C-alpha positions as CSV (number, residue, x, y, z in Angstrom):
1,M,6.6,14.8,-7.5
2,T,7.4,11.6,-5.2
3,V,9.1,8.7,-6.2
4,I,8.4,5.5,-4.2
5,R,11.2,3.0,-3.3
6,L,9.4,-0.2,-2.0
7,N,11.6,-2.2,0.6
8,P,9.6,-5.4,1.2
9,T,10.6,-7.3,4.1
10,E,12.0,-11.2,3.5
11,R,8.2,-11.8,4.8
12,A,6.5,-9.5,2.5
13,V,8.4,-11.5,-0.4
14,R,7.5,-14.7,0.8
15,Y,4.0,-13.8,0.9
16,C,3.7,-12.5,-2.4
17,K,5.7,-15.2,-4.0
18,R,3.4,-17.8,-2.5
19,D,0.5,-16.1,-4.2
20,N,2.2,-14.8,-7.3
21,F,1.9,-11.0,-6.4
22,D,4.0,-8.9,-8.4
23,L,5.8,-6.6,-6.1
24,E,7.3,-4.5,-8.8
25,R,3.9,-3.9,-10.1
26,I,2.6,-2.8,-6.8
27,R,5.5,-0.4,-6.6
28,Q,4.5,1.1,-10.0
29,V,0.7,1.4,-8.7
30,L,1.9,3.1,-5.8
31,N,4.1,5.6,-7.8
32,I,0.9,6.2,-10.1
33,V,-0.9,6.7,-7.1
34,A,1.3,9.0,-5.4
35,D,1.3,11.1,-8.8
36,S,-2.4,11.4,-9.0
37,I,-1.9,12.9,-5.4
38,D,1.3,14.9,-5.4
39,F,1.4,17.8,-8.0
40,R,4.8,19.7,-6.6
41,K,7.6,20.3,-8.9
42,K,10.1,19.1,-6.5
43,V,10.9,15.5,-6.4
44,E,10.9,13.9,-3.2
45,I,12.2,10.2,-2.9
46,V,10.2,8.1,-0.4
47,N,11.6,5.0,1.0
48,I,8.9,2.7,2.0
49,T,9.3,-0.7,3.9
50,L,6.6,-3.0,3.6
51,D,6.1,-6.1,6.1
52,I,2.9,-8.6,5.8
53,D,2.6,-10.4,9.3
54,C,-0.3,-12.8,9.0
55,R,-0.3,-13.1,12.8
56,R,-1.5,-9.8,13.1
57,Q,-4.9,-8.3,13.3
58,D,-4.6,-4.5,12.3
59,S,-2.4,-3.1,9.6
60,E,-0.3,-0.1,10.5
61,Y,1.5,2.7,9.5
62,N,4.5,4.0,11.8
63,F,5.3,7.5,10.9
64,Q,8.9,8.9,10.6
65,S,10.5,5.3,9.8
66,K,7.8,5.1,7.0
67,F,7.0,1.4,7.8
68,I,3.8,-0.2,6.6
69,L,3.0,-3.4,8.1
70,I,-0.1,-5.2,6.5
71,A,-1.8,-7.9,8.7
72,G,-2.0,-10.7,6.0
73,I,-5.1,-12.3,5.3
74,T,-5.5,-15.8,7.4
75,E,-6.2,-19.2,5.6
76,N,-9.6,-19.2,7.1
77,H,-10.8,-15.9,6.3
78,R,-13.8,-15.9,3.7
79,R,-12.0,-13.7,1.4
80,G,-8.7,-16.1,1.6
81,K,-10.3,-18.7,-0.5
82,T,-9.1,-17.0,-3.9
83,R,-6.1,-15.3,-5.0
84,K,-7.8,-12.6,-6.4
85,G,-9.7,-12.1,-2.5
86,R,-6.2,-12.2,-1.1
87,L,-4.7,-9.7,-3.3
88,S,-8.0,-7.0,-3.1
89,F,-7.4,-7.7,0.7
90,L,-4.1,-6.4,0.3
91,F,-4.8,-3.5,-1.9
92,Q,-7.4,-2.3,0.6
93,H,-5.0,-2.4,3.5
94,L,-1.7,-1.1,1.4
95,I,-3.8,1.8,0.0
96,H,-5.1,2.9,3.2
97,E,-1.8,2.7,5.1
98,F,-0.2,4.3,2.0
99,R,-2.6,7.4,2.6
100,H,-1.1,7.5,5.9
101,C,2.1,8.0,4.4
102,M,1.0,10.6,1.8
103,Q,-0.6,12.3,4.8
104,E,3.0,12.5,6.4
105,V,5.0,13.3,3.1
106,I,2.9,15.6,1.1
107,F,0.4,17.0,3.7
108,R,3.0,17.0,6.3
109,K,1.1,15.5,8.9
110,D,3.0,13.6,12.0
111,A,2.8,11.3,14.7
112,S,1.5,14.1,16.8
113,D,-1.6,14.4,14.7
114,V,-2.6,10.6,16.0
115,T,-5.1,11.2,18.8
116,Y,-6.2,7.6,19.4
117,Q,-4.8,4.7,21.4
118,S,-6.5,1.7,19.8
119,T,-8.1,0.9,16.5
120,N,-11.3,-0.4,18.4
121,D,-12.0,3.2,19.9
122,Q,-14.3,6.0,18.9
123,E,-11.4,8.4,18.7
124,Y,-10.1,6.1,16.1
125,E,-13.4,6.5,13.7
126,D,-13.2,10.6,14.8
127,S,-9.7,11.2,14.1
128,P,-9.2,13.1,10.7
129,L,-6.3,11.3,9.6
130,E,-8.4,7.9,9.9
131,K,-11.4,9.7,8.2
132,D,-9.3,11.2,5.5
133,A,-7.5,7.3,4.7
134,N,-10.9,5.5,5.1
135,W,-12.2,8.2,2.4
136,F,-9.3,7.6,0.3
137,E,-9.1,4.0,0.7
138,T,-12.9,3.5,-0.5
139,R,-12.1,5.4,-3.7
140,A,-9.0,4.2,-4.6
141,W,-8.2,0.5,-4.0
142,K,-10.5,-1.0,-6.8
143,K,-8.8,1.2,-9.4
144,A,-5.3,0.5,-8.0
145,M,-6.2,-3.1,-8.5
146,E,-7.3,-2.6,-11.8
147,L,-4.3,-0.8,-12.4
148,Y,-2.3,-3.6,-11.2
149,F,-4.0,-6.1,-13.5
150,S,-3.4,-3.4,-16.5
151,L,0.4,-3.3,-15.9
152,K,0.4,-7.2,-15.5
153,N,-0.8,-7.6,-18.8
154,V,1.3,-5.3,-20.6
155,K,4.4,-7.4,-20.5
156,I,6.8,-7.2,-23.1
157,K,8.5,-10.4,-24.0
158,N,12.1,-10.4,-25.1
159,A,12.5,-6.5,-24.3
160,N,16.1,-7.1,-22.8
161,V,17.6,-8.5,-26.1
162,Y,18.8,-6.3,-28.8
163,H,16.7,-6.9,-32.1
164,G,18.9,-4.8,-34.7
């Protein structure tokens, strides 16, 4: 069992607040996704640092430090016009990079398995780690978004007040 602790940077918090994305719900989605992958009985706590940088072209995952950098969507991007489009962009990239994290944590892959220098190379497309992450991304990001909206709709009002 893997427990995800999401540690967003200030820039990621600003980005999510601007578009009203709930980071706690995103963390819950990542925990549920991790539970669907990991069937081990041993509990492993994984601290992931999340950063969103709109100036970057490519998202990346840093092995060993468990640092996910999401290339934020720019204002003039065609999917950046709506809030839902920006959220789907975020989830697509987040799920892809999260799979790299799960490759490291669950499947024990490390940085030495990365065989490419740039994301524009053919080596990038042929890398087993990227093939796996792309496969997982296409199958999981829409479900993760649906789960995010479901969790967002399940809010319980006044749960922190004793009603006895």
